[in-house]
C-alpha positions as CSV (number, residue, x, y, z in Angstrom):
1,M,0.0,0.0,0.0
2,V,1.3,3.4,-0.9
3,D,1.8,5.9,1.9
4,A,0.1,9.3,1.8
5,K,3.5,11.0,1.9
6,F,4.3,9.5,-1.5
7,F,1.2,11.2,-2.9
8,G,2.1,14.4,-1.1
9,Y,5.6,14.5,-2.6
10,A,4.1,13.6,-6.0
11,F,1.5,16.4,-5.9
12,T,4.2,18.9,-4.7
13,I,6.6,18.0,-7.5
14,V,3.8,18.1,-10.2
15,G,2.7,21.5,-8.8
16,F,6.2,22.9,-9.0
17,I,6.5,21.6,-12.6
18,I,3.3,23.3,-13.5
19,L,4.4,26.6,-12.0
20,I,7.8,26.4,-13.7
21,H,6.1,25.7,-17.0
22,A,3.8,28.6,-16.5
23,A,6.8,30.9,-15.8
24,Y,8.4,29.6,-19.0
25,I,5.3,30.3,-21.0
26,T,5.1,33.8,-19.5
27,L,8.7,34.6,-20.3
28,S,8.5,33.2,-23.8
29,C,5.4,35.3,-24.5
30,F,7.1,38.4,-23.0
31,Y,10.2,38.0,-25.1
32,G,8.2,37.2,-28.2
33,Y,5.9,40.2,-27.7
34,S,4.7,42.2,-30.6
35,T,1.6,44.4,-31.0
36,G,0.6,43.0,-34.3
37,I,-1.3,46.1,-35.1
38,T,-0.9,47.3,-38.6
39,S,-1.7,50.8,-39.8
40,P,-5.3,50.5,-40.9
41,S,-7.0,53.1,-43.0
42,G,-9.6,54.4,-40.5
43,I,-10.6,54.6,-36.9
44,E,-12.7,51.5,-37.2
45,G,-9.7,49.5,-38.3
46,V,-7.6,50.8,-35.4
47,L,-10.3,50.0,-32.8
48,S,-10.9,46.6,-34.3
49,G,-7.2,45.7,-34.3
50,T,-6.7,47.0,-30.8
51,L,-9.8,45.1,-29.4
52,Q,-8.6,41.9,-31.1
53,W,-5.2,42.3,-29.5
54,L,-6.7,43.0,-26.1
55,M,-9.1,40.0,-26.3
56,N,-6.2,37.8,-27.2
57,L,-4.2,39.0,-24.3
58,V,-7.2,38.5,-21.9
59,V,-7.7,35.0,-23.0
60,K,-4.0,34.1,-22.6
61,L,-3.9,35.7,-19.1
62,A,-7.0,33.8,-18.0
63,F,-5.6,30.5,-19.1
64,L,-2.3,31.3,-17.5
65,G,-4.0,32.3,-14.2
66,I,-5.9,29.0,-14.2
67,Y,-2.7,27.1,-14.9
68,V,-0.9,28.8,-11.9
69,W,-4.0,28.3,-9.7
70,I,-3.9,24.5,-10.4
71,G,-0.2,24.3,-9.7
72,S,-0.6,26.1,-6.4
73,I,-3.5,23.9,-5.3
74,L,-1.4,20.8,-6.0
75,I,1.5,22.2,-4.0
76,S,-0.7,23.1,-1.0
77,R,-2.4,19.7,-1.1
78,G,0.9,18.0,-1.4
79,I,2.4,19.8,1.6
80,V,-0.7,19.0,3.7
81,A,-0.4,15.3,2.8
82,I,3.3,15.4,3.7
83,R,2.8,17.1,7.1
84,Q,-0.1,14.8,8.2
85,P,0.9,11.8,10.1
86,S,0.0,8.6,8.3
87,I,-2.8,6.4,9.5
88,T,-0.5,3.5,9.9
89,T,1.8,5.5,12.1
90,E,-1.1,6.7,14.3
91,S,-2.4,3.2,14.7
92,K,1.0,1.9,15.7
93,R,1.3,4.6,18.3
94,E,-2.1,3.8,19.7
95,K,-1.2,0.1,19.9
96,K,2.0,1.0,21.7
97,V,0.1,3.1,24.2
98,Q,-2.5,0.4,24.7
99,K,0.2,-2.3,25.1
100,S,2.2,-0.2,27.6
101,G,-1.0,0.5,29.5
102,D,-1.8,-3.2,29.6
103,E,1.7,-4.0,30.9
104,E,1.4,-1.4,33.7
105,S,-2.0,-2.7,34.8
106,Q,-0.6,-6.2,35.1
107,H,2.2,-5.1,37.4
């Protein structure tokens, strides 16, 4: 049977990988940044191009935010799983306490 700490470490590692990948995506978008706005003929073309660029940016930021959110949830759940004592460890402690209590009552 796999211990809960194993899953805790796995969640934490996967969460860090997701966060590092999100940082990589952000940096690659930052260094590859271009407005992409051409010089249209009228005000309608300028507004249309700007709104298209802004909507593209909003969608990218929304997906990046969700990506980072998932990574942080995995990290927090992993840390909680690592810090919690396992059920088998608790049951062994209880058995030791009961055993020592039984031995003391016999003396």
